[in-house]
N, C-alpha and C positions, 0 to 999 in steps of 0.2 A: 609829301610835297604840297598837297592841296590844303592841309590844315584842317582836315575833317576826320571823323572817326571812320574806321574801316567799314563798320556795319552800315553807315550812311552811304558809302560808295556802293556796297553791295546791293542795298535796296534800290538805289537809283539805277544801277546798271541792270538789275533784274527788270525794272520797269521799262527801260529802253529796249531791252531784249524782247520782252513780251510784245512790245509795239512793233517789232520788226526792224528797228533802226540799227541795232548793233548785234554782234555775237560776243558773248563774254564768257570766258573760262579762266579760272584761276589766275586773275590778274592781267590776262591778255584781252585786249579789246580790238575787235575787227568791225569797222564801219561798213554796214550792209547797204544802207540807203541814205547817202549823204544829204540828198535834196530834201527828204522827208525830215532828217535831223535838223537841217537848217530852218525849215518851215516851222518846226515846233519849238525851236529855241526861243528863249526870252529876248528882249531887246538888247541885253548885254552882249549877245553874239556879234552884232554889228558894231557896238562900241569897242569891243576887244579887237575886232578886225581893223578899225579905224586907228586905233592906238598902235597896233602892230605896224601898220603901213606908215604911220608917222615916224615911228622909231627906226624902221628898217627900210623904208622906201618901197615896200611891196606887200602883197597879201601873203599870209602864212601859206606854206606849202600844203597842198591837199594830201591827206593820208587815207588811203583806203585799200 
């Protein structure tokens, strides 16, 4: 669904897990530190949230 190679997702997930932001096992992702993940996200995080709010009238639901 992301339009990227599986190996790319694995590399990024490993990086995020090493940083302590997520736990990742066999396709399952658990967000461990949502605030640290937000602080280290690129500027596209805010852009996506604003777009979501414009379309649906609210922020995306928090998943942790």
